[in-house]
C-alpha positions as CSV (number, residue, x, y, z in Angstrom):
1,M,6.7,-3.5,17.7
2,K,6.7,-0.7,15.2
3,K,3.9,-0.7,12.6
4,P,5.2,-0.9,9.0
5,Y,5.2,2.4,7.2
6,A,3.4,4.1,10.2
7,E,4.8,7.5,9.1
8,L,2.5,7.4,6.1
9,T,-0.6,7.5,8.4
10,G,-2.4,10.8,8.1
11,M,-1.0,11.6,4.6
12,T,-3.3,12.5,1.7
13,K,-3.4,10.7,-1.6
14,N,-1.6,13.5,-3.3
15,E,1.2,13.4,-0.7
16,L,1.5,9.6,-1.2
17,L,1.6,10.0,-5.0
18,H,4.5,12.5,-4.6
19,E,6.3,10.2,-2.1
20,M,5.9,6.8,-3.8
21,G,4.3,7.3,-7.3
22,D,1.0,6.0,-8.6
23,D,2.2,2.4,-9.3
24,F,-1.0,1.7,-11.4
25,N,-3.4,2.5,-8.5
26,F,-6.9,3.8,-9.4
27,Y,-7.1,7.3,-7.7
28,P,-10.7,7.0,-6.4
29,D,-10.1,3.5,-4.9
30,P,-10.0,3.4,-1.1
31,V,-7.2,0.7,-1.1
32,W,-3.9,1.1,-2.9
33,I,-1.3,-1.6,-3.3
34,Y,2.4,-1.1,-3.9
35,L,4.9,-3.8,-4.8
36,L,7.9,-3.3,-2.5
37,H,10.1,-6.3,-3.3
38,K,10.3,-9.5,-5.3
39,N,12.9,-12.2,-4.7
40,F,14.3,-14.7,-7.1
41,L,11.8,-17.4,-6.1
42,G,8.9,-15.2,-6.9
43,R,7.9,-14.2,-3.3
44,K,6.5,-10.6,-3.4
45,T,6.2,-8.1,-0.6
46,F,3.3,-5.6,-0.9
47,L,2.4,-2.5,1.0
48,I,-1.3,-2.2,1.4
49,V,-2.6,1.4,2.1
50,H,-6.2,2.0,3.3
51,F,-7.8,5.4,2.8
52,E,-10.8,7.1,4.4
53,K,-11.8,10.5,2.8
54,N,-8.5,10.5,0.9
55,I,-6.4,10.3,4.1
56,I,-4.4,7.2,5.0
57,I,-5.8,5.5,8.0
58,K,-4.0,2.1,7.9
59,T,-1.0,0.5,6.3
60,A,0.0,-3.2,6.2
61,I,2.7,-5.4,4.7
62,K,1.7,-8.7,3.0
63,K,4.2,-11.3,1.7
64,T,2.9,-13.8,-0.8
65,Y,3.6,-15.9,-3.8
66,G,1.6,-14.9,-6.9
67,N,-0.9,-12.1,-6.9
68,I,-2.7,-10.4,-4.1
69,A,-6.4,-9.8,-3.7
70,K,-7.6,-6.4,-2.6
71,T,-9.3,-6.5,0.8
72,R,-11.4,-4.0,2.7
73,L,-10.9,-3.1,6.3
């Protein structure tokens, strides 16, 4: 199974900003979250991006109702 957004792995924060925008992420934070989709029932799909030394090391997709809590690796 293909990992979600695997092509982002290895990109820097500046490259990701150019590709997807800042979306209210705090630049020095090691975890950034992007809202990808929201359906009419309120279910949200988030992209969670983990950085190490300003380079993406891991991406994940999380679907939830309501808000999402930032989690470390």
